[in-house]
Wavefront OBJ file of the C-alpha trace (Angstrom):
o trace
v 0.272 -0.169 0.007
v 1.557 3.066 -0.781
v 2.501 5.768 1.244
v -0.344 8.730 0.729
v -0.177 11.996 2.759
v -2.128 12.926 5.571
v -5.161 14.802 4.420
v -6.246 17.631 6.121
v -4.967 19.789 8.106
v -1.043 19.808 8.718
v 0.144 18.534 12.216
v 2.477 19.994 14.759
v 5.723 19.734 12.503
v 3.950 21.207 9.136
v 3.197 23.665 11.207
v 6.536 25.179 12.588
v 8.042 24.383 8.520
v 4.934 26.655 7.510
v 5.873 29.591 10.336
v 9.677 28.861 9.248
v 9.392 29.505 6.194
v 6.757 32.745 6.726
v 9.614 34.461 9.346
v 12.173 33.393 7.151
v 10.713 35.386 3.891
v 9.585 38.457 6.275
v 13.188 38.726 7.204
v 14.590 38.999 4.579
v 11.977 41.259 2.271
v 12.704 43.443 5.497
v 16.233 43.063 5.331
v 16.224 43.946 1.274
v 13.695 46.572 2.083
v 16.171 48.650 4.836
v 19.242 48.150 1.728
v 17.198 50.107 -0.421
v 15.941 52.400 2.261
v 19.587 53.055 2.900
v 20.752 53.331 -0.512
v 18.054 55.951 -1.340
v 19.141 57.833 1.961
v 22.998 58.068 0.532
v 21.796 58.931 -2.646
v 20.212 61.975 -1.843
v 22.976 62.933 0.560
v 25.530 63.099 -2.139
v 23.120 64.472 -4.211
v 22.774 67.583 -1.705
v 26.529 67.972 -1.287
v 26.866 68.133 -4.706
v 24.456 70.814 -5.106
v 26.332 72.347 -2.209
v 29.582 72.513 -3.685
v 28.315 73.790 -7.363
v 26.614 76.289 -5.298
v 29.741 77.365 -4.064
v 31.648 77.294 -6.302
v 28.878 79.984 -8.886
v 29.525 82.913 -6.436
v 31.900 84.980 -7.089
v 34.823 84.548 -4.693
v 36.019 88.427 -4.307
v 35.002 90.355 -1.137
v 31.360 93.117 -1.159
v 33.047 96.854 -1.051
v 32.481 98.077 2.140
v 30.059 101.594 2.001
v 30.442 103.783 4.410
v 27.223 106.721 4.164
v 27.351 110.366 3.022
v 28.768 112.755 5.499
v 25.668 114.833 5.609
v 23.448 111.553 7.195
v 25.561 110.054 9.154
v 25.010 110.233 13.195
v 25.531 113.303 14.978
v 29.049 112.901 17.994
v 26.845 114.842 20.158
v 23.562 116.494 20.747
v 22.549 119.716 21.164
v 22.065 121.066 24.163
v 18.592 120.919 25.847
v 16.707 123.981 26.133
v 16.471 125.493 29.656
v 12.325 125.019 29.502
v 12.471 121.452 28.815
v 15.033 120.378 31.175
v 14.428 118.418 33.584
v 13.915 120.127 37.626
v 17.281 120.325 39.747
v 16.592 117.104 42.203
v 16.870 119.052 45.654
v 18.787 116.148 48.067
v 18.241 115.908 52.143
v 20.660 115.406 54.444
v 22.087 111.743 55.442
v 20.137 110.458 58.005
v 22.309 110.974 61.296
v 23.564 106.445 61.410
v 21.020 104.457 63.395
v 22.264 103.196 66.716
v 23.187 99.284 66.125
v 20.448 97.012 66.618
v 20.592 94.905 69.597
v 22.094 91.503 69.180
v 19.858 88.783 68.138
v 18.706 85.749 70.734
v 20.925 83.775 69.395
v 24.397 85.273 69.732
v 22.836 85.518 73.760
v 22.348 81.528 73.254
v 26.021 81.004 71.190
v 27.880 83.467 73.600
v 25.966 81.753 77.353
v 27.638 77.826 75.610
v 30.571 79.740 75.309
v 30.914 80.710 78.975
v 29.815 76.908 79.997
v 32.107 75.515 78.334
v 34.812 77.649 79.317
v 33.145 76.847 83.098
v 33.516 72.821 82.285
v 37.067 73.242 81.071
v 38.163 74.668 84.251
v 39.090 78.435 82.645
v 35.989 80.416 84.835
v 35.066 79.819 88.422
v 31.314 79.089 89.252
v 31.661 82.943 90.947
v 32.630 84.059 87.788
v 30.807 82.213 85.346
v 27.915 84.002 88.081
v 28.917 87.459 87.248
v 29.312 86.729 83.289
v 25.970 85.444 83.033
v 24.338 88.260 84.848
v 26.427 90.634 82.738
v 24.655 88.749 79.333
v 21.430 88.484 80.215
v 21.407 92.266 81.743
l 1 2 3 4 5 6 7 8 9 10 11 12 13 14 15 16 17 18 19 20 21 22 23 24 25 26 27 28 29 30 31 32 33 34 35 36 37 38 39 40 41 42 43 44 45 46 47 48 49 50 51 52 53 54 55 56 57 58 59 60 61 62 63 64 65 66 67 68 69 70 71 72 73 74 75 76 77 78 79 80 81 82 83 84 85 86 87 88 89 90 91 92 93 94 95 96 97 98 99 100 101 102 103 104 105 106 107 108 109 110 111 112 113 114 115 116 117 118 119 120 121 122 123 124 125 126 127 128 129 130 131 132 133 134 135 136 137 138 139 140
């Protein structure tokens, strides 16, 4: 009895083979499209470079002379004095205010000073009586 292939839907191996063929074909086609697009982009870039070189070669190589405006149209060096009727009124300056007294030391300065005195007492530089006198003087 001759071996006839199975009729109907393909089996697992047939599906895998069909998938591999489709994937391979898609890869080959996409690679060809990508190469074609790359080639077109390179040709377009080369064409633009060639046109830019031709345009640069067509322009004259000498420098354009710089023309100064005629003297009668030149800007004046100094302006005429302003008539007195349009001049701003002279400013009257008030005498400088007296120097304000220095502000009282801030609360943080007092705290810092108390901490410094406490450290000196701990180190034995100040006695209890000296510490108390300095503290009362600082607190006011």
